[in-house]
C-alpha positions, 0 to 999 in steps of 0.5 A: 499500499502507498501514499496514493492509496491513502491520499485524499486527492487534490486538497485544498489549498491557500497561497501564502498570500491568503488571510491568516482569516480566510485560511481559519474559515476554509479548516472549519468548512471542511472540518481540517486541520491542516491545509497545503500552502502553495505557490504556483501549485508548488508546495511552499508550506503547511498551515495547521490548526496549531498554527492559527491556534498561536494567534492568542484572541483572548491575550490580543482582544484584553491587552491590545483590543479588537485592533491588534487580533484583526491586525493578526487576523489579516495577516498573510499566511506566510508570517505562520506557516510552516515552509520546512516541510515534509511530505512523500511522493506518491509512492511511498509506502504507508509504512514510511508515512506513518513512520514520519507522522509517529516521529515528526509528531505531524498530523499530515503530510502532503503528498506531491510529485517529486519532479515538480512538488506539485501538490497532489493529496495530503495524507493524515493521521485519519486516513492512516486510521481509517486503512488500518480499521479497514484492515483489522475488519477484514481479519 
């Protein structure tokens, strides 16, 4: 089994210039925790719910009032995204994908074409758990 077999194809993506608020809305709307960040179709970063959670809305509202929170939410994704993204290609063995998730304590890896780094999918820990469940049910 490979990443291609587990991945969600054509995942929602954002650009480095997308606003934090828009990405947050997208993640809530789609009920996802990770969104690849692409520029001209090429993977340049990853945004997770943890990155967005680092915006301390309560502190900003108390200490600096609503204007500070507004500034954070209209900031471009590039200000909070992770650019050191661990990714895999579609033919990566599932065992290796799971190992990457565990070793790096991450919830998802983008699946990219090795020659272009174009995002073709994403594998999350939920995808891995679903595959494990299906395997256990077939026994």
